[in-house]
Phi, psi and omega in degrees: 000103186247152179216073179066034181169223185286158178284167182296326181290330181287347179265014190302317181248025179289341180297339183269358182245133181284343184284335185253139180287150179288150176233177178300321181289320181293321176296319179293324178295322178296317177298317180296323181299322179284320184292334182296329181291341185246010175074011181287326174234161180303134183288341181242159181300138181293124182288139176301327177256105183295347179274003180296117185293323181296317180295317180297319180296318180297316180294316180295321178298317179294317181294318181295322179297313181291318180296322178296318179295320180293320178296321178297316178296319182300309182296320180293320178293326175296326176295319177297323181297328179298321177293319180295322181297319181295329182275331179288335181056034178227114180294321180298312181298318183294314181294323180290323178296322176296319179294325179296312181293326176294318178297319183293315178297321178293324179300313181295318180294318179295320179298321178295313183294316180293318179297320178292320184288321186260013182295327179298323178282318181292335178289347177282344185299311180297328178294319178293321177292327178296319177296321177297318178298322180296317180291321177295320178294328179298328181258021172083021180233088183279135177272112181270115183260007181296313180294321179293323180296317177294321178296320179296315179296322179295319179296316179297316180292316182295320180295320179294317179296317180297319179296316180295320181294314181294320177296320179294318179296316178298321179295317181292323179293316179294322178292328179287321183272326184231143174273098185278142175291164184298316178301324179291321178297318178297319180294323180290326177292317179291335181296340175299327176298319180291319179297318179293324178297324176297316180296316180294321179299315179293319180291329178302314179287319185293314181290330175296317177294323180296325178296326177290321179300324178298320180291323176295321177294322176294325178294323175296320177296320180297321178294321178290333181291326188250353181227131178291144182239002177233142182299334183286350183287332184067236178263006182263153178249123182236166174240164182280344184252352181230149179270348181286154180239153180233128180264129179236135177276174184296320182295318180292321178297318180295321179295316180293319181297321177299319180291324178296319179296320179293317180296320179297319178294320179294320179294325175293327174297320178295320178299317178295324177293321177295317177301323181288323187276330188241002185294321183294312182298314183290325176297319176297320179296318179295317178297318178296317181297321179295313181295317179296323178298317179295313185291316182291325174294321177294319177295322178293322176299313179295324180296320181282333182280310186271335178052044180269194184288350180262020178298318180296327180292321178296318179293318180295320178295324178292325175296320176296325177298320176298326178295311179294321181294329181301315182290323177294318178296322178299314180293319178297320180297317180291318177297321177293328179293321177297316178298320179294319178294325177295322177287327182294323179293330174294321177296318180295322179297316181289329173293321178294325177297319180293332184263347183286150179247340181271132179293326179294318179294318179298319179297317179293324177294324176295321177296318178295324177298321176293324177297318178295326180292320185272340182215100178241150183288125179219130175269114185212160175253002184101330179268320180207163180265140179274087175218187185291339176297325177297320178297316179297323177295318178296319180296315179296318179293322178298316178297320181296310181291330177295318178297319179297316180295321179295320179295318178294320182293322180285330182293326182258128179294140179283174187293332180294313180295322179296315180295320179296321180293317180296323181293317180293324180292322182284349179079014180279000000 
């Protein structure tokens, strides 16, 4: 697969060299290089023959090692939760905290299994994007991935640092308030690996969606380059940032428009492939974030009301909720951006129809408008669309369930009041 130079395979490790520009494949290789340490993608190269026993043994050995470590952390954290439950003196809080840790451990395991199973399909994404880049470059619209490559590296580094800092703060606070046994300390240190794996898993899906958004934006630029979008242009094509004009004849416009329709259809195929490969993991992340939001808000309420020794725990849990919410918001923002770019190209098409003078061009633009109507890019899991409407729904649902939990918690006397009443009745 060539595009005016080296093949995609020869760029495999170009991401590590400053002399070569990043490509779709090199960006994907950098993500894979990080994901391999956490079992999200196969740690070894996918064998052409899936029946290869050696390859299967290597992959299973790597998965069993990571899954065993995650299960050990999971069981140890549930043991810590038993101590926390006894101190909170709230049955509701305790049971929900257990469900959160169970959901979280299940999320990491499911992400590993789904990522390993669908890696063959997700690995096709950079090849499809590479073909799109070649076609865009052919018509004078080069996709510059330098800024995105720097942004991707910054996100990976920042997420890892943020995970390590929060885990260290939580460890120091618990060590300051409670004398933790040595196995628990070891599990909390290893749990940083799990926290970073969650961040990498979310960034793997988010940055993949962001690469598609860049191509849709480039497609919009290509449409503006060859079709006038303001009535004052006449037969000239102008841009908003340059004063120069480019004259295009009818034949050239029709050829470019045909290619734009094909590229738009191919990019929608990539969007559907992303929805298929990452919908399960992101749905689990959204569900986890919603449950943690309800519980941590409820814990913060109890911390401010009762002002007991677990006040610091309520505040720390709410900070962790902000950490989980950040990755969900990042994915929602990128998914909403793709939807916005898809709607913008429809606006540009109708502006081009108003400014076009050729009946043949107008007819092709109308056909393209129908294509946009029937197939627009949407990031979804099948249950809901990942856009800002989802965030507003989560906020409203969190407030509703928080009120319900507060009412149930206030309705039942806590253990402190029960013990105090029993002591006063016995006359002791």
